[in-house]
C-alpha positions as CSV (number, residue, x, y, z in Angstrom):
1,X,0.0,0.0,0.0
2,X,1.6,3.3,-1.0
3,X,2.0,6.0,1.6
4,X,-0.2,9.1,1.5
5,X,2.7,11.2,0.0
6,X,3.5,8.6,-2.6
7,X,4.0,10.1,-6.1
8,X,1.4,7.6,-7.4
9,X,-1.3,9.0,-5.2
10,X,-3.2,11.8,-6.9
11,X,-2.9,15.1,-5.1
12,X,-5.7,17.6,-5.2
13,X,-6.2,21.1,-3.9
14,X,-9.1,22.6,-1.9
15,X,-10.8,25.0,-4.3
16,X,-13.7,23.7,-6.4
17,X,-13.7,26.8,-8.6
18,X,-10.6,28.6,-9.8
19,X,-10.1,31.6,-12.1
20,X,-6.7,31.9,-13.8
21,X,-5.7,35.3,-15.3
22,X,-2.6,37.2,-16.0
23,X,-3.3,39.7,-13.2
24,X,-4.9,39.2,-9.8
25,X,-8.1,41.4,-9.3
26,X,-6.2,43.7,-6.9
27,X,-3.7,46.5,-7.1
28,X,-0.9,47.0,-4.6
29,X,-1.2,50.3,-2.8
30,X,1.8,51.8,-0.8
31,X,1.0,54.5,1.8
32,X,3.2,57.4,2.9
33,X,4.9,55.2,5.4
34,X,5.9,52.7,2.9
35,X,3.3,50.1,4.0
36,X,1.8,48.1,1.2
37,X,-1.8,46.8,1.0
38,X,-4.0,45.4,-1.7
39,X,-7.1,47.1,-3.1
40,X,-9.7,45.5,-5.3
41,X,-9.3,46.5,-8.9
42,X,-12.3,48.1,-10.7
43,X,-13.5,46.1,-13.6
44,X,-16.4,44.0,-14.9
45,X,-14.6,40.7,-14.7
46,X,-14.2,41.1,-10.9
47,X,-17.8,42.2,-10.5
48,X,-19.1,39.2,-12.6
49,X,-17.1,36.5,-10.8
50,X,-17.1,37.8,-7.2
51,X,-20.5,36.3,-6.3
52,X,-19.6,33.0,-8.0
53,X,-16.3,32.7,-6.2
54,X,-17.9,33.5,-2.8
55,X,-20.6,30.9,-3.3
56,X,-18.1,28.2,-4.5
57,X,-15.3,29.2,-2.0
58,X,-13.2,29.7,-5.1
59,X,-9.7,31.1,-5.7
60,X,-8.1,33.5,-8.2
61,X,-4.6,32.8,-9.6
62,X,-2.6,35.7,-11.1
63,X,0.4,38.0,-11.0
64,X,0.4,40.9,-8.5
65,X,1.7,43.4,-11.1
66,X,5.1,43.7,-9.4
67,X,8.3,42.1,-10.6
68,X,9.8,39.3,-8.4
69,X,6.9,39.5,-6.0
70,X,7.0,36.2,-4.1
71,X,3.8,37.0,-2.1
72,X,2.1,34.2,-0.3
73,X,-1.6,33.3,-0.9
74,X,-3.8,35.7,0.9
75,X,-7.5,36.7,1.2
76,X,-8.9,40.1,0.0
77,X,-12.5,41.1,0.5
78,X,-13.5,37.4,1.0
79,X,-11.7,36.1,-2.1
80,X,-8.8,33.7,-2.0
81,X,-5.9,35.1,-4.0
82,X,-2.9,32.9,-5.1
83,X,0.0,35.0,-6.6
84,X,2.2,33.7,-9.4
85,X,5.6,35.4,-9.4
86,X,7.1,36.9,-12.6
87,X,10.7,38.0,-12.9
88,X,11.7,41.3,-14.5
89,X,13.0,39.3,-17.6
90,X,9.7,37.4,-17.8
91,X,7.7,40.6,-17.7
92,X,9.8,41.9,-20.6
93,X,9.7,38.7,-22.7
94,X,6.4,37.0,-21.8
95,X,4.3,40.0,-21.1
96,X,5.6,43.0,-23.0
97,X,7.2,40.9,-25.7
98,X,5.1,37.9,-26.8
99,X,1.8,38.9,-25.3
100,X,1.7,42.6,-26.2
101,X,4.2,42.9,-29.1
102,X,3.4,39.6,-30.9
103,X,-0.1,38.4,-30.1
104,X,-1.8,41.7,-29.5
105,X,-1.0,43.3,-32.9
106,X,-1.5,40.0,-34.7
107,X,-4.9,39.4,-33.1
108,X,-5.9,43.0,-34.0
109,X,-5.5,42.5,-37.7
110,X,-1.9,43.6,-37.8
111,X,-2.8,47.3,-37.4
112,X,0.8,47.4,-36.1
113,X,3.4,44.9,-37.3
114,X,3.9,42.0,-34.8
115,X,7.4,41.0,-33.8
116,X,8.4,37.3,-33.7
117,X,11.2,36.3,-31.4
118,X,12.0,32.8,-30.2
119,X,13.1,33.9,-26.8
120,X,9.8,35.6,-26.3
121,X,7.9,32.4,-27.2
122,X,10.1,30.3,-24.9
123,X,9.3,32.7,-22.0
124,X,5.6,32.5,-22.9
125,X,5.7,28.7,-22.6
126,X,7.6,28.8,-19.3
127,X,5.2,31.3,-17.7
128,X,2.1,29.5,-19.0
129,X,3.4,26.3,-17.5
130,X,3.9,28.0,-14.1
131,X,0.2,29.2,-14.2
132,X,-1.0,25.7,-15.2
133,X,1.1,24.1,-12.4
134,X,-0.4,26.4,-9.8
135,X,-3.9,25.7,-11.0
136,X,-3.3,22.0,-10.9
137,X,-2.0,22.3,-7.4
138,X,-4.8,24.2,-5.8
139,X,-8.0,22.9,-7.6
140,X,-10.1,20.3,-5.9
141,X,-10.8,16.9,-7.5
142,X,-13.4,17.3,-10.3
143,X,-13.3,21.1,-10.0
144,X,-13.7,23.8,-12.6
145,X,-11.0,26.2,-13.8
146,X,-11.8,29.2,-15.9
147,X,-8.7,30.6,-17.8
148,X,-8.8,34.2,-19.0
149,X,-7.4,35.8,-22.1
150,X,-4.6,35.7,-24.6
151,X,-1.7,35.8,-22.2
152,X,-2.5,32.2,-21.1
153,X,-3.5,30.3,-24.2
154,X,-1.3,27.3,-23.5
155,X,-2.7,26.8,-20.0
156,X,-5.8,24.7,-20.9
157,X,-3.8,21.9,-22.5
158,X,-1.0,22.0,-19.9
159,X,-3.6,21.8,-17.2
160,X,-5.5,19.0,-18.8
161,X,-2.4,16.9,-19.1
162,X,-1.9,17.2,-15.4
163,X,-5.5,17.1,-14.2
164,X,-7.8,15.4,-16.7
165,X,-10.4,15.3,-13.9
166,X,-11.0,19.0,-14.3
167,X,-13.6,20.9,-16.3
168,X,-11.7,23.7,-18.1
169,X,-13.0,26.9,-19.7
170,X,-11.2,29.6,-21.6
171,X,-12.4,33.1,-22.5
172,X,-10.6,35.2,-25.1
173,X,-11.3,38.9,-24.4
174,X,-9.7,40.2,-27.6
175,X,-10.5,39.3,-31.2
176,X,-9.4,36.1,-32.9
177,X,-8.1,36.9,-36.4
178,X,-8.9,35.3,-39.7
179,X,-6.7,32.4,-40.7
180,X,-4.8,34.4,-43.4
181,X,-3.6,36.6,-40.6
182,X,-3.3,34.0,-37.8
183,X,-1.2,31.7,-40.1
184,X,1.7,34.2,-39.9
185,X,2.4,33.1,-36.3
186,X,5.3,30.7,-36.2
187,X,3.7,28.9,-33.2
188,X,0.2,28.9,-34.6
189,X,-0.3,25.1,-34.1
190,X,0.9,25.1,-30.5
191,X,-1.5,27.9,-29.6
192,X,-4.5,26.1,-31.1
193,X,-3.6,22.9,-29.4
194,X,-3.2,24.8,-26.1
195,X,-6.7,26.3,-26.4
196,X,-8.3,22.9,-27.3
197,X,-7.4,21.7,-23.9
198,X,-10.5,23.5,-22.7
199,X,-14.0,22.1,-22.7
200,X,-15.5,25.5,-23.7
201,X,-13.7,28.3,-25.5
202,X,-15.5,31.6,-25.4
203,X,-15.1,34.5,-27.8
204,X,-16.6,38.0,-28.0
205,X,-18.1,37.6,-31.5
206,X,-19.5,34.8,-33.6
207,X,-17.0,35.7,-36.3
208,X,-14.1,35.2,-33.8
209,X,-15.4,31.7,-32.9
210,X,-15.7,31.0,-36.6
211,X,-12.1,32.1,-37.3
212,X,-10.9,29.8,-34.5
213,X,-12.8,26.8,-35.8
214,X,-11.4,27.4,-39.3
215,X,-7.9,27.6,-37.9
216,X,-8.5,24.3,-36.2
217,X,-9.6,22.6,-39.4
218,X,-6.8,24.1,-41.4
219,X,-4.0,23.3,-39.0
220,X,-5.1,20.0,-37.3
221,X,-7.8,18.7,-39.7
222,X,-10.3,18.1,-36.8
223,X,-14.0,17.9,-37.7
224,X,-16.4,20.5,-36.5
225,X,-20.1,21.0,-36.7
226,X,-21.7,24.3,-35.7
227,X,-20.0,25.4,-32.4
228,X,-18.6,21.9,-31.6
229,X,-15.1,20.6,-32.5
230,X,-14.2,17.0,-32.3
231,X,-10.8,16.6,-30.5
232,X,-9.2,13.1,-30.6
233,X,-8.7,11.6,-27.2
234,X,-5.4,9.7,-26.7
235,X,-4.7,9.6,-23.0
236,X,-6.5,6.7,-21.2
237,X,-6.8,8.9,-18.0
238,X,-8.7,11.5,-19.9
239,X,-11.2,8.9,-21.2
240,X,-11.8,7.7,-17.7
241,X,-12.2,11.0,-16.0
242,X,-14.0,13.3,-18.5
243,X,-16.9,11.1,-19.5
244,X,-19.4,14.0,-19.9
245,X,-17.2,15.3,-22.7
246,X,-16.7,12.0,-24.5
247,X,-19.4,12.1,-27.1
248,X,-18.8,9.6,-29.8
249,X,-16.5,7.6,-32.1
250,X,-15.6,9.2,-35.4
251,X,-13.5,7.4,-38.0
252,X,-12.5,4.8,-35.5
253,X,-11.3,7.4,-33.0
254,X,-12.7,8.4,-29.7
255,X,-13.2,12.2,-29.6
256,X,-13.7,14.8,-26.8
257,X,-16.0,17.5,-27.9
258,X,-15.0,21.2,-27.4
259,X,-17.5,24.0,-27.7
260,X,-16.2,27.2,-29.3
261,X,-18.8,30.0,-29.4
262,X,-19.5,33.6,-28.7
263,X,-20.3,34.9,-25.2
264,X,-20.2,38.7,-25.6
265,X,-18.9,40.2,-22.3
266,X,-20.7,43.2,-20.8
267,X,-20.7,45.5,-17.7
268,X,-22.5,45.9,-14.4
269,X,-25.1,48.1,-16.0
270,X,-27.1,48.7,-12.8
271,X,-24.0,50.0,-10.9
272,X,-23.3,52.6,-13.6
273,X,-26.9,53.7,-13.6
274,X,-26.9,54.0,-9.9
275,X,-23.8,56.2,-10.0
276,X,-25.4,58.3,-12.7
277,X,-28.4,59.1,-10.4
278,X,-26.2,60.4,-7.7
279,X,-26.6,64.2,-7.2
280,X,-22.9,64.8,-6.6
281,X,-22.0,63.1,-9.9
282,X,-24.7,65.0,-11.8
283,X,-23.3,68.2,-10.3
284,X,-19.9,67.2,-11.4
285,X,-21.2,66.7,-15.0
286,X,-22.5,70.3,-14.9
287,X,-19.2,71.5,-13.6
288,X,-17.3,69.7,-16.4
289,X,-19.5,71.5,-19.0
290,X,-18.9,74.8,-17.3
291,X,-15.2,74.2,-17.3
292,X,-15.3,73.6,-21.1
293,X,-16.9,77.0,-21.7
294,X,-20.5,75.7,-21.9
295,X,-20.4,74.6,-25.5
296,X,-23.6,73.6,-27.3
297,X,-22.2,70.1,-27.9
298,X,-19.6,68.1,-26.0
299,X,-18.1,65.2,-27.8
300,X,-16.2,62.5,-25.9
301,X,-13.6,59.9,-26.6
302,X,-12.4,57.5,-23.8
303,X,-9.7,55.0,-24.6
304,X,-6.5,53.4,-23.5
305,X,-3.7,55.0,-25.5
306,X,-3.6,52.1,-28.0
307,X,-3.2,52.0,-31.8
308,X,-6.3,49.7,-32.1
309,X,-8.6,52.5,-30.8
310,X,-8.6,54.7,-33.8
311,X,-7.8,57.9,-31.9
312,X,-5.9,59.3,-34.8
313,X,-8.7,58.7,-37.2
314,X,-11.1,60.4,-34.8
315,X,-8.9,63.5,-34.5
316,X,-8.4,63.7,-38.2
317,X,-12.1,63.7,-38.9
318,X,-12.7,66.3,-36.1
319,X,-9.9,68.5,-37.4
320,X,-11.2,68.4,-40.9
321,X,-14.7,69.3,-39.8
322,X,-13.3,72.4,-38.1
323,X,-11.2,73.2,-41.2
324,X,-14.3,72.8,-43.4
325,X,-16.3,75.1,-41.2
326,X,-18.9,72.4,-40.5
327,X,-18.0,72.6,-36.8
328,X,-17.4,75.8,-34.9
329,X,-15.0,75.7,-31.9
330,X,-17.3,78.2,-30.1
331,X,-20.1,75.6,-30.2
332,X,-18.5,72.2,-30.2
333,X,-15.6,70.8,-28.2
334,X,-14.0,67.3,-28.1
335,X,-12.8,65.8,-24.8
336,X,-10.3,63.0,-25.4
337,X,-9.3,60.8,-22.4
338,X,-6.3,58.6,-23.3
339,X,-5.3,56.6,-20.3
340,X,-1.6,55.5,-20.2
341,X,-0.9,52.0,-21.6
342,X,2.2,49.9,-22.0
343,X,4.4,52.9,-21.9
344,X,7.6,50.9,-22.0
345,X,6.7,49.5,-25.4
346,X,8.2,51.5,-28.3
347,X,5.1,51.4,-30.5
348,X,3.1,53.0,-27.7
349,X,5.6,55.7,-27.1
350,X,5.5,56.6,-30.8
351,X,1.7,56.6,-30.8
352,X,1.6,59.0,-27.8
353,X,3.9,61.4,-29.6
354,X,1.8,61.3,-32.8
355,X,-1.5,61.9,-30.9
356,X,-0.1,64.7,-28.8
357,X,1.4,66.4,-31.9
358,X,-2.0,66.2,-33.7
359,X,-3.9,67.6,-30.7
360,X,-1.4,70.4,-30.4
361,X,-1.7,71.3,-34.1
362,X,-5.5,71.3,-34.1
363,X,-5.7,73.4,-30.9
364,X,-3.1,75.8,-32.3
365,X,-5.1,76.2,-35.5
366,X,-8.7,76.4,-34.1
367,X,-8.8,77.2,-30.4
368,X,-9.8,80.6,-29.1
369,X,-9.1,82.4,-25.9
370,X,-12.3,81.1,-24.3
371,X,-12.8,77.8,-26.2
372,X,-10.4,74.9,-26.7
373,X,-11.0,72.6,-29.7
374,X,-9.7,69.5,-27.9
375,X,-9.3,68.9,-24.2
376,X,-6.7,66.1,-24.1
377,X,-6.2,64.2,-20.9
378,X,-3.5,61.6,-20.7
379,X,-4.3,59.8,-17.4
380,X,-6.9,57.5,-16.0
381,X,-9.9,58.5,-13.8
382,X,-12.0,56.8,-11.1
383,X,-15.3,55.4,-12.1
384,X,-17.3,58.3,-10.6
385,X,-15.4,60.8,-12.7
386,X,-16.0,58.7,-15.8
387,X,-19.7,58.6,-15.2
388,X,-19.7,62.4,-14.8
389,X,-18.0,62.7,-18.2
390,X,-20.5,60.3,-19.8
391,X,-23.4,62.5,-18.4
392,X,-21.7,65.6,-19.7
393,X,-21.1,64.3,-23.2
394,X,-23.8,64.8,-25.9
395,X,-21.9,62.5,-28.3
396,X,-19.7,59.5,-27.5
397,X,-17.1,58.6,-30.2
398,X,-15.9,55.0,-30.3
399,X,-13.8,54.6,-33.5
400,X,-11.8,51.5,-32.8
401,X,-10.1,50.0,-35.7
402,X,-10.4,46.5,-34.1
403,X,-11.8,45.8,-30.6
404,X,-13.0,42.6,-29.0
405,X,-15.9,44.4,-27.4
406,X,-15.3,48.0,-26.2
407,X,-17.0,48.3,-22.8
408,X,-16.8,52.1,-22.9
409,X,-19.7,52.1,-25.4
410,X,-21.8,50.1,-23.0
411,X,-20.8,52.2,-20.0
412,X,-22.0,55.3,-21.8
413,X,-25.3,53.8,-22.7
414,X,-25.8,52.5,-19.1
415,X,-25.3,55.9,-17.6
416,X,-27.8,57.7,-19.9
417,X,-30.9,57.1,-17.8
418,X,-32.2,60.3,-19.4
419,X,-32.4,58.5,-22.8
420,X,-30.3,61.2,-24.3
421,X,-26.9,61.3,-26.0
422,X,-25.7,59.8,-29.3
423,X,-23.2,56.9,-29.6
424,X,-21.1,56.8,-32.7
425,X,-19.7,53.3,-32.8
426,X,-17.1,51.5,-35.0
427,X,-18.5,48.5,-36.8
428,X,-15.1,46.8,-36.0
429,X,-15.9,46.8,-32.2
430,X,-17.7,43.8,-30.8
431,X,-20.2,46.1,-29.2
432,X,-21.6,47.0,-32.6
433,X,-23.2,43.5,-32.9
434,X,-25.4,44.3,-29.9
435,X,-25.8,48.1,-30.0
436,X,-27.4,48.3,-33.4
437,X,-29.2,51.6,-33.0
438,X,-25.9,53.4,-32.6
439,X,-24.5,55.4,-35.5
440,X,-22.2,52.7,-36.8
441,X,-19.2,53.8,-38.8
442,X,-16.1,52.5,-40.7
443,X,-13.4,54.6,-39.0
444,X,-11.1,54.1,-42.0
445,X,-13.7,56.0,-44.1
446,X,-12.9,59.6,-42.9
447,X,-15.7,61.1,-45.0
448,X,-18.2,58.7,-43.6
449,X,-17.0,59.3,-40.1
450,X,-17.3,63.1,-40.6
451,X,-20.9,62.6,-41.8
452,X,-21.7,60.5,-38.7
453,X,-20.3,63.1,-36.4
454,X,-22.4,65.8,-38.1
455,X,-25.5,63.6,-38.0
456,X,-24.9,63.0,-34.2
457,X,-24.6,66.7,-33.6
458,X,-27.8,67.5,-35.5
459,X,-29.9,64.5,-34.4
460,X,-33.4,65.5,-33.1
461,X,-34.1,64.7,-29.5
462,X,-36.9,62.2,-30.4
463,X,-34.5,60.2,-32.5
464,X,-31.8,60.3,-29.8
465,X,-34.3,59.0,-27.3
466,X,-35.5,56.2,-29.6
467,X,-32.0,55.0,-30.3
468,X,-30.8,55.2,-26.7
469,X,-33.8,53.4,-25.3
470,X,-33.1,50.4,-27.6
471,X,-29.4,50.3,-26.6
472,X,-30.2,50.6,-22.9
473,X,-32.6,47.7,-23.0
474,X,-30.0,45.6,-24.6
475,X,-27.2,46.5,-22.1
476,X,-29.5,46.1,-19.1
477,X,-30.7,42.6,-20.2
478,X,-27.3,41.4,-21.2
479,X,-25.2,42.5,-18.3
480,X,-21.9,41.1,-17.0
481,X,-23.7,38.7,-14.6
482,X,-25.6,37.2,-17.5
483,X,-22.3,36.8,-19.4
484,X,-20.6,34.9,-16.6
485,X,-23.7,32.7,-15.8
486,X,-24.2,31.8,-19.5
487,X,-20.5,30.8,-19.9
488,X,-20.5,28.7,-16.7
489,X,-23.8,27.1,-17.6
490,X,-22.2,26.0,-21.0
491,X,-19.2,24.8,-19.1
492,X,-21.4,22.7,-16.8
493,X,-23.4,21.2,-19.7
494,X,-22.1,18.2,-21.6
495,X,-21.2,19.5,-25.0
496,X,-23.1,16.8,-26.8
497,X,-26.2,18.1,-25.1
498,X,-25.5,21.6,-26.5
499,X,-25.1,20.9,-30.2
500,X,-24.6,17.3,-31.3
501,X,-27.4,15.1,-32.7
502,X,-29.2,12.8,-30.3
503,X,-27.7,9.7,-31.8
504,X,-24.2,10.9,-31.0
505,X,-25.3,11.6,-27.4
506,X,-26.5,8.1,-26.9
507,X,-23.2,6.8,-28.3
508,X,-21.3,9.1,-26.0
509,X,-23.1,7.7,-23.0
510,X,-21.9,4.2,-23.9
511,X,-18.2,5.1,-24.3
512,X,-17.0,5.3,-20.7
513,X,-14.6,2.3,-20.4
514,X,-10.9,3.0,-20.9
515,X,-9.3,-0.3,-21.8
516,X,-8.4,-1.1,-25.4
517,X,-10.8,-4.1,-25.7
518,X,-13.7,-2.0,-24.4
519,X,-13.0,0.7,-26.9
520,X,-12.8,-1.7,-29.8
521,X,-16.1,-3.2,-28.7
522,X,-17.7,0.2,-28.6
523,X,-16.5,1.0,-32.1
524,X,-18.0,-2.2,-33.4
525,X,-21.3,-1.5,-31.6
526,X,-21.4,2.0,-33.0
527,X,-20.9,0.8,-36.6
528,X,-23.6,-1.8,-36.1
529,X,-26.0,0.7,-34.8
530,X,-25.4,3.0,-37.8
531,X,-25.9,0.1,-40.3
532,X,-29.2,-0.8,-38.5
533,X,-30.4,2.7,-39.0
C-alpha cells in the first residue's frame, strides 16, 4: 500500500472553482509610510465573478503586477488570491514581448506589425506552465478552472495533461483573427492545441469563434459542426475522467467535444446607472461643461492609448470638420481621455507622440481664448469621474479599428438614464453586434466618419431617445452577470447536449470504459448501430 505522500497518489487542492488570469483582481497600494496593502481593482470581470467565487469558495490565480513579488496566498475582501511570481525578464519577454508585441497586434488584424522572437515564445511557454502548475496544485478533484485571455492560451492543455479530472473553460477577451492573418504566427499550431485543452472556449463575437474553428480545421484537420469541435482523445486517463465530454466515435477514433462559441462580455449596468443618479456626480457633470466653456455640444472619446482604438482617425475627422467650417469651436468641443498604456513598449511611445502632436496642431489652429478645440487628458480616472464625463457628453465617439468588445460604449449607454446622447460606434468593435441603433461607422472612411459626427450633432431629441432606449434595453438585459452565468452554464453542460445530434449523445453515454478491448467493442457497436439505422 503506497503512503499518502507517494507520487502515485493523486494530489488535489481545496478549491472547487478557480479563475486563472494574468493579473490578480487587486492593485498594490503603498501608503506614505511605505506600507503596502492590496485594493480590489475596478472592472467588470471582478464584478461578474465575485459572487460565483464567494458561493463556491473559489480562488483566483494571477500576477500581482510587481516584478519578483513572491507574495504568499492571501485573502482580500473574502476572495482567496494565489499569486504567481514573474521576474523582470519574464515581464519583458512573456508580457511586454510575446503577449503585447506579438499576439496583441496579430490578433488585432496587424494594425501594427507583430514581432516574432523565439526567446519571447520560450518565456511564454515557461510562464504558461507556471500558471498551469499552480492551478493543478490548488484545484479540488473534479473542480472547474476558468482561464482568462490571450496571455495564457497554453494553460488549458497544460492543465488537462496534469489534471484530466477538471472541467476547463477559456475566454478570449480580444478578437481572434482570420486564418490568413493568424497563419503568420510561427507557433500557430501550439496555440491552437493549447486552447483545445479547454471544454468550452468563449469569444466576443460569432466571427471570432468561426475564425478559430477554421484555424483548427486548417492546422489540425479536426472535424467541427456548428460550435462543436471533435478533438481526438489519446490519454487513457482522460477517457476515464472526462466522461461527460466524450461524445462519440468518429472514423474509429474516440473524440472529446470542445465548444467554441460567442459569449459577448458586458458590464455591471445597474451600478453605472446607480452612479449616474447620484446628485454629486450629476453636479460634477454640470461643472465639467462649465469648465469647457459651456459649448452647445460636448463630444467625448475615452480609450486606452492604443493603436487599435482609432484615436488618430477620430482626431483627423474632427480636425477636418473644423477646417471645413462644419463645426465651430465656439459651439463644439472634443474631450479626449487617453489613459496610459504599455508605456515601455516603443510602439506605444511613438503613438503617444503622434497623438499629442495632432492635438497640439488642431488646438493651435482652431482654439480661441475662451474655447479649446480638444481637451486632451493623458491619465486615468476613477469610475465616478468617468460617469460624470458620460453624463456631460452629448456625443460619444468610439472609433476602434479593431476591438474585442469595447465596454466604454456600453458604459456610456448604461449611464444615460435620461435616454439622451448619441453613440457613434465603429463596426469593428464587438459592441456593434449588440448596439445596433448606434450610428455605426467604418473609421477608415474619414468622410463617412465626418458625416456620422455631423449627424450626431444635429440629431433630433426624439430620435436620440428612440435609439438610446433600444441600446439601454440591450445593455440592461445582457449585463456582466448574465455573461458569466451563460458561460459557466455552458461549461457545466455536456457539449453533446449543446449541439450534437441525439444519436451521438447516446453513443457518447456508452463510451466510458478506458481499456483497449472495451473501446474496440464500442467502435464495433457504433458501426452496427449506424448500419441498423
